[in-house]
N, C-alpha and C positions, 0 to 999 in steps of 0.2 A: 737952391731953387732951380737954377739952370740945369743941374744934373737931372732933376726930376722931370723937367720939360723934355730934355733930350731923350729920356728913357721912354716916356709916353709917346713921343714922336716916332721912336724906333719901333715900338710895338705896333702902333697903328699902321706904319708902312708894312711891317711883316704880315699882319692880318690882312691888309689890303691886296698884297701880292698873292697871298694864299688863296683868297676868295676868287681872285681873277684867274688863277691857275686852274681852280676847281671848275670854274665856269667854262673855260676853254675845253677841259677834258670832257665835261658833261655834253657839250655841243659836238665835239669832233669824235670822241670815243666813249659813248655812253655804256657800251658793254663792260668797260672796266669798272664802272660804279655798280652795275647790276650784279657782277660776279662777287661783289663784297657782301651783298644783302643775302639773308637766309631765304631759301627756297621753300615754298608751300606747295606740297604735292597732294592733289586730289585724285584718287583712284576711280576711274570710271569703269564699271563692270561691263565687259563685252557681252551684250545680249544675244543669245541664240534665237533661232526662229521660234522654238517652243516657249522661251521666256517672253518674247515679243507678244505672242498670243495671250500668255497669262497676264502680262502687263495691260494689254488692250482690254482683256476681260475685266480686270480690276478697275480700270478707269470707267467702265460701263456699269459698275456696281451701283445699286440705287442709294442715293443720299436720303431718300425717304421711303417708308414702307406703307405709305398712305393707300396706294392702290391695292395691295395685298389685304390690308385691314378692311377697306371698303368692300372688297369682294367676300371676305369671310365673316365679318362681324354681323351682318344681318341673320346669319344662321346660328349665332350663339345666343342662347336664352338664359334669363334668370329663372331659378327654380325656388319657390317658396313652399315650405311644407309645414304642416301643423299635425301634431300627434298628442294623444292623451296620455299623460304620465301619471300613473298611480303612485301614491306615497302614503306612508304611515302617519297618522295624526300625531302631532307633537303634544307635549304636556300642556303648552299654552292653548292649543286647540281644544283640548279636552276640558280644561278649566273654563274656557269661554262657552263651551257647549253646556257645561254644568250650570253656570250662572245665568246665561242668556236663553237657554232652551233651544239652541240651534244645533244642527247636525254638523260635526266636524268634517271639513273637506278632505276627501280622500284621493282626489285627482286634480290635475291642472292641465291646461293646454300649453304645449311647448312648441315654439316655432323655430325654424332653422332655415338657412338659405344656402344655395349652391348654384351651380351652372349646368348647362346642357348644351347639346349641339343637334340641330335639326339634320337628320341624315337622308330623309326621303321627302319627296313632294307630298306623300300621303300623310305626313305628320309624325313619322317615327323620330323619337328623340333619344340619344344616348346620353347617359350620365353615370355617376358612380352609384353603386348600391348603397353605400353608407349615406348618401345624400337623402335618399328617400325611404330608407329602411324604417319600418314601423309607422309610416305616415298615414294618417287618417284622411288627409286631403292634400293634393299637390296642385299648386297654381303655377302656371308657366307665363312669364312676361317676355314678349318679343321686343326686339330693339325699335320696331315701328310703333310701339305703344299698345299693341293689342295684347290681350291676355285670354287664357283658357284653362279650364280644369283638365288635368291630364289623368289618364288611367295607366295602370302598370300592365304592360304586355308580358313581361317576364324579367326575371333576375338571374344573375349568376354570382352569388356571393364569393365563389372560389377565385374569381378574377376581379371582383368588386365592380361589376358592371350591371346596369339595369336599362331596360328599354321601356320608354313611355310612349304614349300617343296622344295627339291632340287633334281636334277636328276644326280646322280653319282653311280657308281658301288661300291660293297663291302663297304658299310657304316657301321661303328661300332655303333650299337644301344646299348643303356645303359640297364642294368638290374634294374628293380625297386623292391620295397619291400612294405609292408603294413605300412603306416605311422601312422595308428591307434595304432600300437604296440610301438610307440615311447614314451620314458619316460624322464622326467626332469632329467638331469644329464648324459644322453647319450652322447658319443663322437660323433662329426660330423665334417665333412670337407667341406669347401666351395671351389668350383673351378669355375673360371671366368676370365674376362680380365679387371681387375681394371685399370682405367686411361689409358687404351690402351697400357700398358707396355708388354702385352703378357700373356699367360695362367699362372695363379698363384693359389696356394693352400694355404688356411689358416685353422687353426684348432681351435676348441672350443667345447662347449657342448650345449646341449638343455637348454635354460634358462626357457622356459615356452611353453606350448602347448595351442591351442584353443584361441589365442589372438583375440579378437573382439573389436568392438566400438573404433577402432583407427581412423576412418574417411578416410581411404586410398581407400577402394573399397566399392561397394554397399553390396557385400557378402564377409565376412571376416571369416577366421579360421586359423590364422597365427601360424606358429612355430617360437618362438623367440630364437635367438641364439647369443652368443658372439663372434662366428667366424667372423673375420673381413670381412665385405662386404662394398665395396666402389663403387663409380660411375664407371660403366662399368661392375660390377658384376651382374647387373640386368638380369634376364633370365638364369643365370648360375645354376650349380648343387649344391645341398647340399646332401652329401652322408654319409653313415655310415662307420665304419671301415672294412666292407666286400666289399666296393666299389658299394653298391646298392643305387640307387636314392631314397631319401626320401622326397625331396622337391625342389622347384624352388625359388632361391633367388629372392627377389622382392623390398625390401625397407629398408631403415635405418632410425633410429632416430638420428639426428645429428644437432648440432648448428654450426659446423665448416664446414660441407660438406664432412667430412671424418668419418671413422669408430670410434664410441665411445662405442662399445661393445653391442649395441642394434640393432640387425638386424632382419628382418622379411622374412620368406619364406612360400610359398604356398604349403601345404602338397600334396603329390603325389596322394593320393586317390581323392582329389578334381580335381587336374590337369588331371588325367586319365579320370574322368567322363566328364569334359569339352571337352577334346580332342576327345574322342569317339563320342560324340554328334555332335561336329563340322564336323568331317570326315564323319560320317554316315548320318547325317541329314542336314548338312549345317549351323546349328546354335544350340544354347543351349536352350532347352525347359524348362521353369519354370512356376510355377503357379502364378497368378496375380489377384488382386482384383480391382485395379484402384483407390487407395485412397492415399491421402497425410496425413501423421501422424506426430505427435510429442509426446515426453514424457510429462507426466502430471506434471505441476509444484506442488511443495509441498503444497503451500497454497491453490491451487484448490483442490487437493486431500483431504486436511483436511475439506474444506467447503462442499465437497460432500460425506464425510465419506468413502472415498476410502482408503483401506489399502495401505501403502507405504512401499517398492516400489511395484507398480502393476498398469496395465492398460496403454492404450495409447489413445490419443485424435485424432479424426479425424478432420483435419483442411481443407480438400478439397476432392472433388470427381470428377473423370473424367466422362464426359458426356457419353462416350461409354463403361464405366466400369461395370463390374458385381456388384460391391458394390452398386452403384446407382440404378441399376435395381432391386436389392433385397430389397431396402428400407432404406438403411443406409443414414444418414444425417450428414452434418458438425455439429460438437459439440458433436456427440455421442462419448462415451467412451467405448472402447473394453476391456473386462476384461479377457476373456479366449477364446481359440480356441481348439475345440475338447476336452474340459474339462481340458486343460493344461492352467495354469495361464500365462498370458502375463505380463512380467516384464518391457519390454521396446520395442521400435520400432524395434530394431534389432532382438529380439526374434520373434516377429510377422512376420516380412519380411522373415526370414529364414524358418519359419514354412510354410508360404504360398508358398514360392519358391519350397519347397520339393514336393508339391502336383502336381499331373498330371492334365492338363487341363481337365475339366469335372467332377472332384471329387467335392463332396458336403462337405463343412466344416460347423461345428456347432459353432456359435459364441454366447457368452454371453456378454452383455454389460449394459450400463446405459445411459439413456437419461434424462437430468436434474437430477432428483433424483429417477427416476423409472427404475427398472431393466427390461431388455428384452432379448429374445433369437431369434436367426434368423439363418436360413440355406442359404448358399450362394454357388452357382456353381462357381468353380474357372475357370478362363479363362487363356489363354496362355499369358505370359508376353511379350509385344512387345518391340522392341529396340526403345526407344522414350524418349523425354523429356516431363515433365509435361505441359500440355496446356489444354484449354477448361475446366478448373477447375470450379466446382460449389462450391462456398464458402458460 
């Protein structure tokens, strides 16, 4: 028992002396203890003048877009359309007619909804052509509660745009900006009437610019955004954080019918050009050759020694078209226009459309395996479907 007490006494003395020594070292030489502890290094980035400006700009970024929405939203309208849709009588309709002596109904009224943007104080409204196509009546509802019947000033199905007009006083026209200045990553807001729930604002960024070859319109130059765009948003506004209009919402890529983060809007520079031509001239004027085209298959390009990608194949010519009059033939391959390489059908169509009727374009091509050059006077593109094709 005495041995145990002595052992405990010895240990307690040792611990006491150790604690006292540690206390003295901590007071007199603290750096000795600090050198034993692991160091935590936090790297601070040296900010340059340019980065300081960026940082300052970011701290001034808006925490709310309420001001932009208040500026733009009064110009965004809801559009309600009604159209008469004919249908074939069903067997039940015919039986009911037989037994009751009533005439089977052959038509019904179909309603749809969309959005639009007031562009001028005079009441011109831009929307999508598919929103009002075939409508017997178009009703426009403003955010202040007023409503009016709209008349169609003109349409351009090839860009899916339509111009309406209403007659009301004190209309809040929207402010536009240059859509060519838009960059991927810019913040955007979509305003419209999705699913008919009322005016709604969604926020996102510009995902891409200059989207083409989507097969939505004849002439395409879409802005892609992940701001939620749903049925009913068509024809509505895509604005920047200053409340300025940059595009008209037009379509979505979706397997479910709802927004999946891939929406497309028509840039305001294209919209303004189409709207101005429709209001001032009654229609959009574009260049035209009167040809049916297709991209060249890879195997055909190889057999004809044509660099890929490049060139388009003429598959048909309109009897009254300038291309036929100039001497082009089905089977010809067009390689360049005004010394610019033709990469695909869309490239050629866009370049021809930019030309004013009467302009002469210089084409280079290949017939079988022989190269040729040809000058063609561009005509005005008619609103038509392809017919009377020479194949």
